[in-house]
C-alpha positions in Angstrom: -31.2 180.8 -25.3 -34.6 179.2 -25.1 -35.2 175.8 -26.6 -38.7 174.6 -27.6 -39.1 170.9 -27.7 -42.2 169.4 -29.5 -43.5 166.1 -28.2 -46.4 163.8 -29.0 -48.5 161.3 -27.1 -48.4 157.9 -28.8 -49.1 154.3 -28.1 -46.1 152.8 -26.3 -43.6 151.1 -28.7 -43.8 147.9 -26.6 -47.6 147.6 -27.2 -48.9 145.4 -30.0 -51.3 147.7 -31.9 -54.8 146.3 -32.7 -57.3 147.5 -35.2 -60.7 148.5 -33.6 -63.9 146.7 -34.6 -65.1 149.6 -36.8 -61.9 149.4 -38.8 -61.5 153.2 -38.7 -58.6 153.4 -36.2 -56.7 151.5 -33.5 -57.6 150.4 -30.0 -56.5 153.0 -27.5 -58.7 152.3 -24.5 -56.7 150.7 -21.7 -53.5 150.9 -23.8 -50.3 152.3 -22.4 -49.4 155.6 -23.9 -45.9 157.2 -23.8 -43.9 160.1 -25.2 -42.9 159.4 -28.8 -39.4 157.8 -28.5 -37.8 160.2 -31.0 -39.3 163.2 -29.1 -37.9 161.8 -25.8 -34.5 161.9 -27.5 -35.2 165.5 -28.4 -35.9 166.4 -24.8 -32.7 164.7 -23.6 -30.7 166.6 -26.2 -32.2 169.9 -25.0 -31.2 169.0 -21.4 -27.7 168.2 -22.4 -27.4 171.5 -24.3 -28.6 173.3 -21.1 -26.2 171.4 -18.9 -23.3 172.6 -21.2 -24.4 176.1 -20.4 -25.6 176.8 -24.0 -29.3 177.3 -23.1 -31.2 178.8 -20.2 -34.7 177.5 -20.5 -36.4 174.4 -22.0 -40.1 174.6 -22.9 -41.9 171.4 -24.0 -45.1 171.6 -26.1 -47.7 169.1 -27.2 -50.9 169.1 -29.1 -53.7 166.8 -28.0 -56.3 166.0 -25.4 -56.0 166.7 -21.7 -54.5 163.2 -21.3 -51.3 164.6 -23.0 -50.5 166.3 -19.8 -49.1 163.0 -18.6 -46.5 163.0 -21.3 -45.7 166.7 -20.7 -45.2 165.9 -17.0 -42.8 163.1 -18.0 -40.7 165.7 -19.9 -40.9 168.0 -17.0 -39.7 165.2 -14.7 -36.7 164.7 -17.1 -35.8 168.3 -16.4 -37.7 170.7 -18.7 -38.6 174.0 -17.1 -42.2 174.4 -18.2 -44.8 172.9 -20.6 -47.5 174.1 -23.0 -50.5 171.9 -24.1 -52.6 173.0 -27.1 -55.7 171.2 -26.1 -58.0 169.6 -28.8 -59.9 166.5 -29.3 -59.1 166.5 -33.0 -56.4 164.3 -34.5 -54.2 166.8 -36.4 -52.2 165.8 -39.5 -48.6 167.1 -40.0 -49.4 170.4 -41.7 -52.0 171.4 -39.2 -49.6 170.4 -36.4 -46.9 172.5 -38.0 -49.2 175.5 -38.2 -50.1 175.2 -34.5 -46.4 174.8 -33.5 -45.6 177.9 -35.6 -48.0 179.9 -33.4 -46.2 178.7 -30.3 -42.8 179.6 -31.9 -44.1 183.1 -32.6 -45.2 183.3 -29.0 -42.1 181.9 -27.3 -39.4 183.1 -29.8 -37.0 180.2 -29.1 -33.4 180.1 -30.4 -33.8 176.4 -31.3 -36.7 174.0 -31.9 -36.1 170.3 -31.3 -38.4 167.5 -32.3 -38.3 163.8 -33.1 -37.7 163.0 -36.8 -41.1 161.3 -36.9 -43.9 159.9 -34.7 -44.2 156.2 -34.4 -48.0 156.3 -34.9 -48.2 157.7 -38.4 -44.4 157.7 -39.4 -45.1 160.8 -41.5 -41.7 162.5 -40.9 -43.2 165.9 -42.1 -44.0 168.2 -39.2 -40.5 169.4 -38.5 -39.8 170.2 -42.1 -43.1 172.0 -42.5 -42.5 174.0 -39.3 -39.2 175.1 -40.7 -40.8 176.3 -43.9 -43.6 178.2 -42.1 -41.1 179.8 -39.8 -38.7 180.7 -42.6 -35.7 179.3 -40.7 -33.1 176.5 -41.6 -33.7 172.9 -40.8 -31.4 170.0 -40.0 -33.2 166.6 -39.9 -32.2 163.1 -38.8 -29.6 164.5 -36.4 -27.2 162.0 -34.8 -25.0 164.8 -33.3 -25.6 168.4 -32.5 -23.0 171.0 -31.6 -23.8 174.7 -30.9 -21.3 177.5 -31.4 -22.6 181.0 -31.0 -25.3 181.7 -33.5 -24.7 178.5 -35.5 -25.4 174.7 -35.1 -23.3 172.0 -36.6 -25.4 168.9 -37.1 -24.4 165.4 -38.2 -27.2 163.8 -40.2 -27.9 160.1 -40.9 -28.5 159.7 -44.6 -28.8 156.7 -46.9 -25.1 157.0 -48.0 -23.8 157.4 -44.4 -23.3 160.6 -42.4 -23.5 164.2 -43.6 -22.4 167.2 -41.6 -24.1 170.6 -42.2 -24.0 174.0 -40.5 -27.1 176.1 -40.0 -27.8 179.5 -38.6 -29.9 179.8 -35.5 -32.8 179.9 -34.8 -33.4 176.6 -36.6 -35.4 173.4 -36.5 -33.5 170.2 -35.7 -35.2 166.8 -35.8 -33.5 163.9 -33.8 -32.6 160.4 -34.8 -32.2 157.3 -32.6 -28.4 157.4 -32.2 -28.2 161.0 -31.0 -28.4 160.0 -27.3 -29.9 157.7 -24.7 -32.7 159.5 -22.7 -32.2 159.5 -18.9 -34.1 157.5 -16.5 -36.8 159.5 -14.6 -36.6 159.1 -10.8 -39.5 159.3 -8.4 -38.3 162.6 -6.7 -38.2 164.2 -10.2 -41.7 163.0 -10.9 -42.9 164.7 -7.7 -41.1 167.9 -8.5 -42.6 167.9 -12.0 -46.1 168.3 -10.5 -45.1 171.7 -9.3 -43.7 173.0 -12.6 -45.9 175.3 -14.7 -48.1 173.6 -17.4 -50.0 176.1 -19.5 -53.1 174.9 -21.4 -54.3 176.7 -24.5 -57.4 175.8 -26.4 -56.7 175.2 -30.1 -59.5 177.6 -31.1 -57.7 180.4 -29.2 -54.7 180.2 -31.5 -56.7 181.1 -34.6 -55.0 178.6 -36.8 -56.3 178.1 -40.3 -56.7 174.3 -40.6 -55.7 172.9 -44.0 -57.7 170.3 -45.9 -57.1 166.9 -44.3 -56.5 163.6 -45.9 -59.3 161.2 -45.4 -58.5 157.7 -44.2 -60.9 155.1 -45.7 -60.1 152.2 -43.4 -57.5 150.4 -41.3 -56.6 146.8 -41.7 -54.0 144.5 -40.2 -51.2 143.2 -42.5 -51.9 139.7 -44.0 -50.8 136.8 -41.9 -47.4 135.5 -42.9 -47.5 132.1 -44.6 -45.5 129.2 -43.3 -42.2 128.5 -45.0 -41.1 125.3 -46.7 -38.0 123.2 -46.5 -36.0 122.4 -49.6 -33.2 119.9 -50.0 -31.4 121.1 -53.2 -30.7 124.1 -55.3 -32.7 122.6 -58.1 -35.7 122.3 -55.8 -35.2 126.0 -54.8 -35.1 127.1 -58.4 -38.3 125.2 -59.3 -40.1 126.6 -56.2 -39.2 130.1 -57.2 -40.4 129.5 -60.8 -43.7 128.2 -59.5 -44.2 131.4 -57.6 -43.3 133.5 -60.6 -40.2 135.0 -58.9 -37.8 133.6 -61.6 
C-alpha cells in the first residue's frame, strides 16, 4: 500500500508571530519555518505503519514556494521515500488546497492519505475533510490511534465528550491529533541521505486546477494588550468589582 502524507510549511510554533507594518499579513522574513506540527505527526504515523509491514511506500506532498523543499527534505530525512512539491507563489485557502491535493491523489492512487488535523497558521481544520469529499472516500478526523486491518482502518478520535472509535473502508483520509504519537528525532546521516531522495516539482498551472473564489482578508491586527489585574481582600469587594464591570 502507498501512503500519501500532506504537509505544510508554517512559522515554527516557538516563534512569536508579529504583524507586518502594512497590516496585511505577518512577518516571515528571517523567521524560522518548520513542518506544521500536526503534519509531522502524520509523517511519523505513516512511518510506523510502514515499519509494521502494512505499507510499502510513503510519499510526502506540499503546496507552496520553492522554499517548501526544506520541509519536504525534513520529511524525507524522517524516512519518507519521495516527495512532491506543487510550486506556487499564491497562498491557497483550504478548498483550493484540497483540489490540488485531489489531483495528486488521482495521480498517485494511495491506499491512505494522512494529514494534520489543522495547520497552526490559519487553524482552518478544513482541508482534510474537503479532500475526502472531493475524492468520494471516507474520512476519520482528530485521530489519536490508527490501526489497519486489510481493507479497513479503525481510528480512535478525540471528540468533545471523550474518545470515539470508528471503522472506515480504505482508501480513506485520516487527519492526526497531538496524542497520536511523538515524531522521531532526525539525525544528521538521515538529513544527508534525504538529499539524494527524489523530489518532484510540479507547477500549479500544470495541474489545471479550477481555483474557487477566495475569502478576502481585510486586515491583520494583534490582540489587545492584557490589562493588569487587581488585588481584593474580601468576597464583598469581589462582588462589587464584578458589578462595576457589568459581569454581575
